[in-house]
DSSP file (Angstrom, degrees, kcal/mol; ACC not computed):
  #  RESIDUE AA STRUCTURE BP1 BP2  ACC     N-H-->O    O-->H-N    N-H-->O    O-->H-N    TCO  KAPPA ALPHA  PHI   PSI    X-CA   Y-CA   Z-CA
    1    1 A M              0   0    0      0, 0.0     2,-0.5     0, 0.0   109,-0.2   0.000 360.0 360.0 360.0 141.1   -8.8   -1.1  -15.8
    2    2 A A  E     -A  109   0A   0    107,-3.6   107,-3.4     2,-0.0     2,-0.6  -0.950 360.0-150.0-111.7 129.6   -9.4   -3.3  -12.8
    3    3 A R  E     -A  108   0A   0     -2,-0.5     2,-0.5   105,-0.2   105,-0.2  -0.892  17.3-171.6 -96.8 121.7  -11.2   -2.0   -9.7
    4    4 A I  E     +A  107   0A   0    103,-2.8   103,-3.0    -2,-0.6     2,-0.3  -0.963  11.6 165.2-122.6 117.1   -9.9   -3.8   -6.7
    5    5 A C  E     +A  106   0A   0     -2,-0.5     2,-0.3   101,-0.2   101,-0.2  -0.896   7.2 128.1-129.2 156.1  -11.7   -3.4   -3.4
    6    6 A G  E     -A  105   0A   0     99,-1.8    99,-2.5    -2,-0.3     2,-0.3  -0.973  31.7-133.5 176.6-178.4  -11.6   -5.1   -0.1
    7    7 A E  E     -A  104   0A   0     -2,-0.3     2,-0.3    97,-0.2    97,-0.2  -0.984   8.4-170.8-153.1 160.8  -11.3   -4.9    3.7
    8    8 A V  E     -A  103   0A   0     95,-2.1    95,-3.0    -2,-0.3     2,-0.5  -0.978  21.3-132.1-150.0 145.1   -9.5   -6.4    6.7
    9    9 A T  E     -A  102   0A   0     -2,-0.3     2,-0.4    93,-0.2    93,-0.2  -0.895  23.0-166.3-103.2 129.9   -9.9   -5.9   10.4
   10   10 A I  E     -A  101   0A   0     91,-3.0    91,-2.5    -2,-0.5     2,-2.3  -0.948  24.6-129.8-119.7 132.1   -6.8   -5.4   12.3
   11   11 A D  S    S+     0   0    0     -2,-0.4    89,-0.2    89,-0.2    88,-0.0  -0.476  78.4  87.5 -81.1  72.2   -6.5   -5.6   16.1
   12   12 A A  S    S-     0   0    0     -2,-2.3    -2,-0.2    89,-0.0   130,-0.1  -0.964  87.4 -83.2-160.4 153.9   -4.6   -2.3   16.5
   13   13 A P     >  -     0   0    0      0, 0.0     4,-2.3     0, 0.0     3,-0.3  -0.262  38.3-118.9 -62.1 148.3   -5.7    1.3   16.9
   14   14 A A  H  > S+     0   0    0     86,-0.3     4,-3.2     1,-0.2     5,-0.2   0.876 113.4  57.5 -56.6 -40.2   -6.5    3.2   13.7
   15   15 A E  H  > S+     0   0    0      1,-0.2     4,-2.6     2,-0.2    -1,-0.2   0.916 108.6  46.5 -57.9 -43.0   -3.6    5.7   14.4
   16   16 A D  H  > S+     0   0    0     -3,-0.3     4,-2.1     2,-0.2    -2,-0.2   0.925 114.4  46.2 -64.3 -45.5   -1.1    2.8   14.5
   17   17 A V  H  X S+     0   0    0     -4,-2.3     4,-2.3     1,-0.2     5,-0.2   0.942 114.0  48.6 -62.3 -47.3   -2.4    1.2   11.3
   18   18 A F  H  X S+     0   0    0     -4,-3.2     4,-3.3    -5,-0.2     5,-0.3   0.941 110.0  51.3 -57.1 -51.0   -2.6    4.5    9.5
   19   19 A D  H  X S+     0   0    0     -4,-2.6     4,-1.2    -5,-0.2    -1,-0.2   0.885 112.1  46.3 -57.5 -43.4    1.0    5.5   10.5
   20   20 A V  H  < S+     0   0    0     -4,-2.1     6,-0.4     1,-0.2    -1,-0.2   0.925 117.3  42.7 -64.3 -45.6    2.4    2.2    9.3
   21   21 A V  H  < S+     0   0    0     -4,-2.3    -2,-0.2     1,-0.2    -1,-0.2   0.877 109.2  57.2 -72.1 -39.2    0.6    2.2    6.0
   22   22 A A  H  < S+     0   0    0     -4,-3.3     2,-1.1    -5,-0.2    -1,-0.2   0.825  96.7  68.3 -64.6 -30.7    1.2    5.9    5.3
   23   23 A D  S >< S-     0   0    0     -4,-1.2     3,-2.5    -5,-0.3     4,-0.3  -0.770  71.6-164.1 -94.3  95.6    4.9    5.5    5.5
   24   24 A E  G >  S+     0   0    0     -2,-1.1     3,-1.5     1,-0.3    -1,-0.2   0.690  80.5  77.9 -55.8 -22.2    5.7    3.3    2.4
   25   25 A R  G 3  S+     0   0    0      1,-0.3    -1,-0.3     2,-0.1    12,-0.2   0.698  88.7  59.5 -62.1 -17.0    9.1    2.5    3.8
   26   26 A N  G X> S+     0   0    0     -3,-2.5     3,-2.2    -6,-0.4     4,-0.6   0.680  79.9  87.6 -81.3 -20.7    7.3    0.0    6.1
   27   27 A E  H X> S+     0   0    0     -3,-1.5     4,-2.6    -4,-0.3     3,-1.4   0.831  78.5  60.3 -57.6 -37.8    5.8   -2.1    3.3
   28   28 A P  H 34 S+     0   0    0      0, 0.0    -1,-0.3     0, 0.0    -2,-0.1   0.746  98.0  64.1 -61.2 -17.6    8.8   -4.5    2.9
   29   29 A R  H <4 S+     0   0    0     -3,-2.2    -2,-0.2     1,-0.1    -3,-0.1   0.757 120.6  16.9 -74.3 -24.6    8.2   -5.5    6.5
   30   30 A Y  H << S+     0   0    0     -3,-1.4    -1,-0.1    -4,-0.6    -3,-0.1   0.554 119.1  63.2-123.7 -13.2    4.7   -7.0    5.8
   31   31 A N    ><  -     0   0    0     -4,-2.6     3,-2.0    -5,-0.2    -1,-0.2  -0.910  58.0-166.2-119.0 102.5    4.6   -7.5    2.0
   32   32 A P  T 3  S+     0   0    0      0, 0.0    -1,-0.1     0, 0.0    24,-0.0   0.603  84.6  69.1 -65.2  -9.0    7.2  -10.0    0.7
   33   33 A R  T 3  S+     0   0    0     22,-0.1    23,-3.5     1,-0.1     2,-0.5   0.592  90.1  69.0 -83.6 -10.2    6.7   -8.8   -2.9
   34   34 A I  E <   -B   55   0A   0     -3,-2.0    -3,-0.2    21,-0.3     3,-0.1  -0.939  58.9-178.1-109.7 122.9    8.3   -5.4   -2.1
   35   35 A I  E     +     0   0A   0     19,-2.7     2,-0.3    -2,-0.5    -1,-0.1   0.729  65.8   2.9 -94.2 -23.9   12.1   -5.7   -1.5
   36   36 A S  E     -B   54   0A   0     18,-1.2    18,-2.7     2,-0.0     2,-0.3  -0.990  53.4-175.3-159.0 153.5   12.8   -2.0   -0.7
   37   37 A A  E     -B   53   0A   0     -2,-0.3     2,-0.3    16,-0.2    16,-0.2  -0.955   8.5-174.6-152.4 134.7   11.1    1.4   -0.3
   38   38 A E  E     -B   52   0A   0     14,-2.5    14,-2.5    -2,-0.3     2,-0.3  -0.957  26.6-119.4-130.7 146.5   12.6    4.8    0.2
   39   39 A K  E     -B   51   0A   0     -2,-0.3     2,-0.5    12,-0.2    12,-0.3  -0.656  27.6-145.3 -80.5 140.7   11.2    8.2    0.9
   40   40 A V  E     -B   50   0A   0     10,-3.3    10,-0.7    -2,-0.3     2,-0.0  -0.929  57.5  -0.5-109.5 128.5   12.2   10.8   -1.8
   41   41 A G  S    S-     0   0    0     -2,-0.5     2,-0.1     8,-0.1    -2,-0.0  -0.143  89.1 -58.4  89.3 174.8   12.7   14.4   -0.7
   42   42 A E  S    S+     0   0    0      7,-0.0    -2,-0.1    -2,-0.0     0, 0.0  -0.287  81.6  53.9 -87.0 170.4   12.6   16.2    2.5
   43   43 A G  S    S-     0   0    0     -2,-0.1     3,-0.1     6,-0.1     0, 0.0  -0.040  83.3 -52.0  92.8 169.9    9.8   16.7    5.0
   44   44 A P        -     0   0    0      0, 0.0     2,-0.4     0, 0.0     5,-0.0  -0.195  62.9 -86.4 -75.0 167.4    7.4   14.5    7.0
   45   45 A V  S    S+     0   0    0      4,-0.1     2,-0.3     3,-0.1   -22,-0.1  -0.641  85.8  96.1 -69.9 125.7    5.2   11.7    5.7
   46   46 A G  S >  S-     0   0    0     -2,-0.4     3,-2.7   -24,-0.1    22,-0.3  -0.962  77.5 -13.2 174.2-169.8    2.0   13.6    4.6
   47   47 A E  T 3  S+     0   0    0     -2,-0.3    22,-0.2     1,-0.3     3,-0.1  -0.280 129.9  20.3 -54.6 130.3    0.3   15.0    1.6
   48   48 A G  T 3  S+     0   0    0     20,-3.4    -1,-0.3     1,-0.3    21,-0.1   0.229  87.5 140.8  92.4 -14.1    2.8   15.3   -1.2
   49   49 A A    <   -     0   0    0     -3,-2.7    19,-2.6    19,-0.1     2,-0.4  -0.345  35.0-157.7 -62.1 142.7    5.2   12.8    0.2
   50   50 A R  E     -BC  40  67A   0    -10,-0.7   -10,-3.3    17,-0.2     2,-0.3  -0.956  11.2-175.9-128.0 146.4    6.8   10.5   -2.4
   51   51 A F  E     -BC  39  66A   0     15,-2.4    15,-2.2    -2,-0.4     2,-0.5  -0.931  18.1-143.6-133.6 154.1    8.4    7.1   -2.2
   52   52 A V  E     -BC  38  65A   0    -14,-2.5   -14,-2.5    -2,-0.3     2,-0.3  -0.996  22.2-174.8-120.0 125.0   10.1    4.7   -4.6
   53   53 A A  E     -BC  37  64A   0     11,-2.7    11,-2.9    -2,-0.5   -16,-0.2  -0.895  13.9-149.3-119.5 148.4    9.5    1.0   -4.0
   54   54 A V  E     -B   36   0A   0    -18,-2.7   -19,-2.7    -2,-0.3   -18,-1.2  -0.973  14.3-142.0-121.2 117.7   11.1   -1.9   -5.8
   55   55 A P  E >>  -B   34   0A   0      0, 0.0     3,-1.9     0, 0.0     4,-0.7  -0.494  34.4 -90.8 -75.7 147.8    9.1   -5.1   -6.3
   56   56 A R  T 34 S+     0   0    0    -23,-3.5   -23,-0.0     1,-0.3   -22,-0.0  -0.307 110.7  13.2 -56.0 135.3   10.8   -8.5   -6.0
   57   57 A G  T 34 S+     0   0    0      1,-0.1    -1,-0.3    -3,-0.1   -24,-0.0   0.426 111.1  82.0  81.8  -1.3   12.1   -9.7   -9.3
   58   58 A M  T X>  -     0   0    0     -3,-1.9     3,-0.7     1,-0.1     4,-0.7   0.672  63.3-178.8-110.2 -22.2   11.8   -6.4  -11.1
   59   59 A R  G ><  -     0   0    0     -4,-0.7     3,-1.7     1,-0.2     4,-0.3  -0.095  66.4 -21.7  49.7-151.5   14.9   -4.5  -10.0
   60   60 A A  G >4 S+     0   0    0      1,-0.3     3,-1.3     2,-0.2    -1,-0.2   0.806 135.3  62.2 -59.8 -32.5   15.3   -1.0  -11.4
   61   61 A R  G <4 S+     0   0    0     -3,-0.7    23,-0.4     1,-0.3    -1,-0.3   0.721 104.5  49.8 -69.3 -18.3   13.0   -1.5  -14.3
   62   62 A G  G << S+     0   0    0     -3,-1.7    -1,-0.3    -4,-0.7    -2,-0.2   0.386  76.2 143.4-100.7   4.0   10.1   -2.2  -11.9
   63   63 A K    <   -     0   0    0     -3,-1.3    21,-0.5    -4,-0.3     2,-0.4  -0.122  34.9-155.2 -47.0 133.7   10.5    0.8   -9.7
   64   64 A M  E     -C   53   0A   0    -11,-2.9   -11,-2.7    19,-0.1     2,-0.6  -0.962   4.3-149.4-115.3 132.6    7.2    2.2   -8.5
   65   65 A V  E     -CD  52  82A   0     17,-2.9    17,-2.3    -2,-0.4     2,-0.5  -0.906  13.9-166.1-101.1 119.6    6.7    5.8   -7.5
   66   66 A L  E     -CD  51  81A   0    -15,-2.2   -15,-2.4    -2,-0.6     2,-0.4  -0.899   3.8-171.7-105.9 132.3    4.0    6.3   -4.9
   67   67 A E  E     -CD  50  80A   0     13,-2.7    13,-2.0    -2,-0.5     2,-0.7  -0.986  20.7-134.8-125.1 131.8    2.7    9.8   -4.1
   68   68 A V  E     + D   0  79A   0    -19,-2.6   -20,-3.4    -2,-0.4    11,-0.2  -0.756  25.8 173.1 -85.3 117.1    0.4   10.7   -1.3
   69   69 A L  E    S+     0   0A   0      9,-3.1     2,-0.4    -2,-0.7    10,-0.2   0.769  71.0  24.1 -92.9 -32.2   -2.4   13.0   -2.7
   70   70 A E  E     - D   0  78A   0      8,-1.7     8,-2.0   -24,-0.1     2,-0.4  -1.000  60.1-177.5-139.1 137.5   -4.5   13.1    0.5
   71   71 A Y  E     + D   0  77A   0     -2,-0.4     2,-0.5     6,-0.2   -24,-0.2  -0.878  12.5 162.2-137.3  97.5   -3.4   12.5    4.1
   72   72 A D  E >>  - D   0  76A   0      4,-3.0     3,-2.9    -2,-0.4     4,-2.2  -0.744  43.4-121.7-118.9  80.9   -6.3   12.7    6.6
   73   73 A R  T 34 S-     0   0    0     -2,-0.5   -58,-0.1     1,-0.3    -2,-0.1  -0.439  83.4  -0.7 -69.9 134.4   -4.8   11.0    9.7
   74   74 A P  T 34 S+     0   0    0      0, 0.0    -1,-0.3     0, 0.0   -56,-0.1  -0.758 131.7  50.1-106.0  36.0   -6.1    8.6   10.9
   75   75 A R  T <4 S+     0   0    0     -3,-2.9    19,-2.4     1,-0.3     2,-0.4   0.829 104.3  14.1-104.3 -38.2   -9.1    8.2    8.5
   76   76 A R  E  <  -DE  72  93A   0     -4,-2.2    -4,-3.0    17,-0.2     2,-0.4  -0.993  41.5-173.4-154.7 137.2   -8.0    8.3    4.9
   77   77 A L  E     -DE  71  92A   0     15,-2.5    15,-2.7    -2,-0.4     2,-0.5  -0.989   7.7-165.9-123.5 137.9   -5.1    8.1    2.4
   78   78 A H  E     +DE  70  91A   0     -8,-2.0    -9,-3.1    -2,-0.4    -8,-1.7  -0.987  21.3 173.9-122.7 120.4   -5.4    8.7   -1.3
   79   79 A N  E     -DE  68  90A   0     11,-2.4    11,-2.3    -2,-0.5     2,-0.4  -0.875  22.8-155.6-124.2 153.3   -2.3    7.5   -3.2
   80   80 A V  E     -DE  67  89A   0    -13,-2.0   -13,-2.7    -2,-0.3     2,-0.4  -0.978   9.7-163.7-122.6 146.7   -1.2    7.2   -6.8
   81   81 A V  E     -DE  66  88A   0      7,-2.5     7,-2.6    -2,-0.4     2,-0.4  -0.998   7.9-176.7-129.1 129.5    1.4    4.7   -7.9
   82   82 A R  E     +DE  65  87A   0    -17,-2.3   -17,-2.9    -2,-0.4     2,-0.3  -0.990  12.0 150.9-130.0 137.0    3.2    4.9  -11.2
   83   83 A S        -     0   0    0      3,-2.1   -19,-0.1    -2,-0.4   -21,-0.1  -0.872  60.6 -88.6-146.4-178.1    5.7    2.6  -12.9
   84   84 A S  S    S+     0   0    0    -21,-0.5   -22,-0.1   -23,-0.4     3,-0.1   0.665 126.7  25.2 -69.0 -15.4    6.7    1.6  -16.4
   85   85 A Y  S    S+     0   0    0      1,-0.2    27,-1.8   -23,-0.1     2,-0.3   0.497 120.9  42.2-126.2 -10.3    4.0   -1.2  -16.3
   86   86 A L  E     - F   0 111A   0     25,-0.3    -3,-2.1     2,-0.0     2,-0.4  -0.996  47.5-168.6-147.9 143.5    1.3   -0.2  -13.8
   87   87 A Q  E     -EF  82 110A   0     23,-2.5    23,-2.5    -2,-0.3     2,-0.4  -0.998  13.3-177.6-133.1 134.1   -0.7    2.8  -12.7
   88   88 A V  E     +EF  81 109A   0     -7,-2.6    -7,-2.5    -2,-0.4     2,-0.4  -0.986   9.4 178.3-132.9 139.8   -2.8    2.8   -9.6
   89   89 A D  E     +EF  80 108A   0     19,-2.0    19,-2.7    -2,-0.4     2,-0.3  -0.981  32.2 114.0-138.4 124.0   -5.1    5.4   -8.1
   90   90 A G  E     -EF  79 107A   0    -11,-2.3   -11,-2.4    -2,-0.4     2,-0.3  -0.998  47.6-106.0-175.3 178.4   -7.0    4.7   -5.0
   91   91 A T  E     -EF  78 106A   0     15,-1.9    15,-2.0    -2,-0.3     2,-0.4  -0.875   8.7-155.8-124.5 155.2   -7.9    5.2   -1.4
   92   92 A L  E     -EF  77 105A   0    -15,-2.7   -15,-2.5    -2,-0.3     2,-0.4  -0.994  16.3-164.7-121.6 133.0   -7.4    3.5    1.9
   93   93 A T  E     -EF  76 104A   0     11,-2.1    11,-2.6    -2,-0.4     2,-0.5  -0.944   6.0-155.4-121.6 147.3   -9.8    4.2    4.7
   94   94 A F  E     - F   0 103A   0    -19,-2.4     2,-0.6    -2,-0.4     9,-0.2  -0.974   8.8-170.1-125.8 112.6   -9.3    3.4    8.4
   95   95 A E  E     - F   0 102A   0      7,-2.6     7,-3.1    -2,-0.5     2,-0.2  -0.919  22.1-129.0-112.2 121.2  -12.4    3.0   10.6
   96   96 A E  E     - F   0 101A   0     -2,-0.6     2,-0.3     5,-0.2     5,-0.2  -0.468  32.0-179.8 -66.5 127.8  -11.9    2.7   14.3
   97   97 A L  E >   - F   0 100A   0      3,-3.3     3,-2.0    -2,-0.2     2,-0.5  -0.826  44.9 -79.7-120.1 163.9  -13.7   -0.3   15.8
   98   98 A E  T 3  S+     0   0    0     -2,-0.3     3,-0.1     1,-0.3    -2,-0.0  -0.523 121.3   0.6 -61.6 117.3  -13.9   -1.5   19.3
   99   99 A G  T 3  S+     0   0    0     -2,-0.5     2,-0.3     1,-0.2    -1,-0.3   0.542 135.3   7.7  84.7   4.3  -10.6   -3.2   19.7
  100  100 A G  E <  S- F   0  97A   0     -3,-2.0    -3,-3.3   -89,-0.2     2,-0.4  -0.950  75.0 -81.6 179.8-161.4   -9.3   -2.6   16.3
  101  101 A T  E     -AF  10  96A   0    -91,-2.5   -91,-3.0    -2,-0.3     2,-0.7  -1.000  19.7-141.7-140.1 133.7   -9.4   -1.0   12.9
  102  102 A R  E     -AF   9  95A   0     -7,-3.1    -7,-2.6    -2,-0.4     2,-0.5  -0.890  22.6-161.9 -95.8 117.5  -11.3   -1.8    9.7
  103  103 A L  E     -AF   8  94A   0    -95,-3.0   -95,-2.1    -2,-0.7     2,-0.4  -0.887   8.0-172.2-101.4 124.4   -8.9   -1.1    6.8
  104  104 A R  E     -AF   7  93A   0    -11,-2.6   -11,-2.1    -2,-0.5     2,-0.4  -0.930   5.1-163.1-117.9 140.3  -10.6   -0.7    3.4
  105  105 A W  E     +AF   6  92A   0    -99,-2.5   -99,-1.8    -2,-0.4     2,-0.3  -0.961   9.9 179.8-123.3 145.1   -8.9   -0.4    0.0
  106  106 A D  E     +AF   5  91A   0    -15,-2.0   -15,-1.9    -2,-0.4     2,-0.4  -0.824  17.2 174.3-146.2  97.6  -10.4    0.8   -3.2
  107  107 A W  E     -AF   4  90A   0   -103,-3.0  -103,-2.8    -2,-0.3     2,-0.6  -0.870  29.5-154.2-114.2 138.8   -8.0    0.9   -6.1
  108  108 A D  E     -AF   3  89A   0    -19,-2.7   -19,-2.0    -2,-0.4     2,-0.4  -0.968  31.5-177.6 -99.7 114.4   -8.3    1.6   -9.8
  109  109 A M  E     +AF   2  88A   0   -107,-3.4  -107,-3.6    -2,-0.6     2,-0.4  -0.919  10.0 175.0-119.7 141.3   -5.4   -0.4  -11.4
  110  110 A R  E     - F   0  87A   0    -23,-2.5   -23,-2.5    -2,-0.4     2,-0.3  -0.985  25.4-133.5-146.6 139.8   -4.3   -0.6  -14.9
  111  111 A L  E     - F   0  86A   0     -2,-0.4   -25,-0.3   -25,-0.2     2,-0.3  -0.617  28.6-164.6 -82.0 144.1   -1.4   -2.1  -16.7
  112  112 A V    >   +     0   0    0    -27,-1.8     3,-1.1    -2,-0.3     4,-0.1  -0.816  45.1   9.4-127.8 168.4    0.4    0.1  -19.3
  113  113 A G  G >  S-     0   0    0     -2,-0.3     3,-2.0     1,-0.3     4,-0.3  -0.254 127.7 -16.0  63.2-149.4    2.8   -0.4  -22.2
  114  114 A P  G >  S+     0   0    0      0, 0.0     3,-0.9     0, 0.0    -1,-0.3   0.747 133.4  65.8 -61.6 -22.6    3.5   -4.0  -23.2
  115  115 A M  G X  S+     0   0    0     -3,-1.1     3,-2.3     1,-0.2    -2,-0.2   0.624  75.5  90.6 -74.0 -12.0    2.0   -5.3  -20.0
  116  116 A R  G X  S+     0   0    0     -3,-2.0     3,-2.0     1,-0.3    -1,-0.2   0.814  74.6  65.9 -53.0 -34.4   -1.4   -4.0  -21.0
  117  117 A V  G <  S+     0   0    0     -3,-0.9    -1,-0.3     1,-0.3     4,-0.1   0.709  94.3  60.9 -62.4 -19.7   -2.2   -7.3  -22.7
  118  118 A M  G X> S+     0   0    0     -3,-2.3     4,-1.9     1,-0.2     3,-0.7   0.314  70.8 109.1 -89.9   7.2   -2.1   -8.9  -19.2
  119  119 A S  H <> S+     0   0    0     -3,-2.0     4,-2.1     1,-0.3    -1,-0.2   0.857  72.6  55.5 -56.2 -39.6   -5.0   -6.8  -18.0
  120  120 A P  H 3> S+     0   0    0      0, 0.0     4,-1.2     0, 0.0    -1,-0.3   0.874 108.0  51.0 -61.7 -32.9   -7.5   -9.7  -17.9
  121  121 A V  H <> S+     0   0    0     -3,-0.7     4,-3.1     2,-0.2     5,-0.4   0.905 106.6  54.0 -67.0 -42.1   -5.0  -11.5  -15.6
  122  122 A L  H  X S+     0   0    0     -4,-1.9     4,-2.7     1,-0.2    -1,-0.2   0.918 106.2  52.3 -55.9 -45.7   -4.8   -8.5  -13.3
  123  123 A A  H  < S+     0   0    0     -4,-2.1    -1,-0.2     1,-0.2    -2,-0.2   0.842 115.5  42.4 -63.2 -32.5   -8.6   -8.4  -12.9
  124  124 A L  H  < S+     0   0    0     -4,-1.2     4,-0.3    -3,-0.2    -2,-0.2   0.926 127.8  24.4 -78.8 -48.2   -8.5  -12.1  -11.9
  125  125 A I  H  X S+     0   0    0     -4,-3.1     4,-2.3     1,-0.1     5,-0.2   0.657 102.0  82.9 -96.3 -17.7   -5.5  -12.3   -9.6
  126  126 A G  H  X S+     0   0    0     -4,-2.7     4,-2.7    -5,-0.4     5,-0.2   0.892  88.1  52.4 -56.7 -45.6   -5.3   -8.7   -8.4
  127  127 A P  H  > S+     0   0    0      0, 0.0     4,-2.3     0, 0.0    -1,-0.2   0.909 112.1  45.7 -60.2 -41.0   -7.9   -8.9   -5.7
  128  128 A A  H  > S+     0   0    0     -4,-0.3     4,-2.2     2,-0.2    -2,-0.2   0.905 114.1  48.9 -69.8 -40.4   -6.2  -12.0   -4.1
  129  129 A W  H  X S+     0   0    0     -4,-2.3     4,-1.5     2,-0.2    -1,-0.2   0.919 112.3  47.9 -63.4 -42.2   -2.8  -10.4   -4.3
  130  130 A E  H  X S+     0   0    0     -4,-2.7     4,-1.7    -5,-0.2     3,-0.3   0.925 110.8  50.6 -64.7 -44.5   -4.0   -7.2   -2.8
  131  131 A R  H  X S+     0   0    0     -4,-2.3     4,-2.4    -5,-0.2     5,-0.3   0.902 106.6  56.1 -59.7 -40.1   -5.8   -9.0    0.1
  132  132 A R  H  X S+     0   0    0     -4,-2.2     4,-1.9     1,-0.2    -1,-0.2   0.870 104.1  54.5 -62.7 -34.0   -2.6  -10.9    0.8
  133  133 A N  H  X S+     0   0    0     -4,-1.5     4,-1.7    -3,-0.3    -1,-0.2   0.945 112.0  42.0 -60.0 -47.6   -0.8   -7.6    1.2
  134  134 A W  H  X S+     0   0    0     -4,-1.7     4,-2.1     2,-0.2    -2,-0.2   0.776 110.3  55.3 -79.9 -25.3   -3.2   -6.3    3.8
  135  135 A V  H  X S+     0   0    0     -4,-2.4     4,-2.6     2,-0.2    -1,-0.2   0.861 107.0  53.8 -67.0 -36.4   -3.4   -9.7    5.6
  136  136 A G  H  X S+     0   0    0     -4,-1.9     4,-2.5    -5,-0.3    -2,-0.2   0.903 107.5  49.5 -60.7 -40.7    0.4   -9.4    5.8
  137  137 A L  H  X S+     0   0    0     -4,-1.7     4,-3.0     2,-0.2     5,-0.3   0.933 109.3  52.4 -60.5 -46.8    0.0   -6.0    7.4
  138  138 A K  H  X S+     0   0    0     -4,-2.1     4,-2.9     1,-0.2     5,-0.2   0.932 111.5  45.6 -53.8 -50.6   -2.6   -7.5    9.9
  139  139 A R  H  X S+     0   0    0     -4,-2.6     4,-1.6     1,-0.2    -1,-0.2   0.928 113.4  51.0 -61.5 -44.3   -0.1  -10.2   10.9
  140  140 A Y  H  <>S+     0   0    0     -4,-2.5     5,-1.0     1,-0.2     6,-0.6   0.949 115.7  39.7 -58.5 -52.5    2.7   -7.7   11.2
  141  141 A L  H ><5S+     0   0    0     -4,-3.0     3,-1.1     1,-0.2    -2,-0.2   0.903 115.5  50.7 -67.0 -41.8    0.8   -5.3   13.4
  142  142 A E  H 3<5S+     0   0    0     -4,-2.9    -1,-0.2    -5,-0.3    -2,-0.2   0.725 103.0  61.3 -72.5 -18.7   -0.9   -8.0   15.5
  143  143 A S  T 3<5S-     0   0    0     -4,-1.6    -1,-0.2    -3,-0.2    -2,-0.2   0.629 109.0-123.2 -77.6 -14.2    2.5   -9.7   16.2
  144  144 A G  T X>5S+     0   0    0     -3,-1.1     3,-0.8    -4,-0.5     4,-0.6   0.469  76.0 126.3  85.0   0.5    3.7   -6.5   17.9
  145  145 A A  H >>< +     0   0    0     -5,-1.0     3,-1.1     1,-0.2     4,-0.6   0.849  64.3  61.1 -60.4 -35.1    6.7   -6.3   15.5
  146  146 A A  H >4 S+     0   0    0     -6,-0.6     3,-0.8     1,-0.3    -1,-0.2   0.798  92.0  66.7 -64.9 -29.5    5.9   -2.8   14.5
  147  147 A A  H <4 S+     0   0    0     -3,-0.8    -1,-0.3     1,-0.2    -2,-0.2   0.818 105.8  41.5 -60.6 -31.2    6.3   -1.5   18.0
  148  148 A G  H << S+     0   0    0     -3,-1.1    -1,-0.2    -4,-0.6    -2,-0.2   0.528  96.2  99.8 -94.9  -7.1   10.0   -2.3   17.9
  149  149 A D    <<  -     0   0    0     -3,-0.8     2,-0.3    -4,-0.6    -3,-0.0  -0.491  46.6-174.1 -83.9 149.1   10.7   -1.0   14.4
  150  150 A E              0   0    0     -2,-0.2    -2,-0.0     1,-0.0    -3,-0.0  -0.983 360.0 360.0-134.6 148.4   12.2    2.3   13.5
  151  151 A N              0   0    0     -2,-0.3    -2,-0.0     0, 0.0    -1,-0.0   0.428 360.0 360.0 -81.9 360.0   12.7    3.8   10.0
């Protein structure tokens, strides 16, 4: 298992950052490694909401199911992600700062099945990949692009 933690400061209110992150359908807008994400089932985004995301180059065999276990707007999200090759359990916290938000991530990630042999690689490259995701979110939100988007 790899523990992947980090933080980034985003020049946007915590509520805005939280809302974009909590709705997995937004991830393809800021993370080029995710090509699509859809909400599964009825109801609002919140505790118990589920999404299916497809990573670039993986097609149907790489589908990831994300479930929101804890939804404490705008402070904390606890998510699990499951796929045929990866399991993730972790939290995102959103701390209001003057003029922005500190977003922290704390993930326990593990590769499963035949991909398990790549676990040492995940431990090495996972932190940089994860940081790239959240820096992409930072750029997206700070560009003002999110203000014009609708799901």
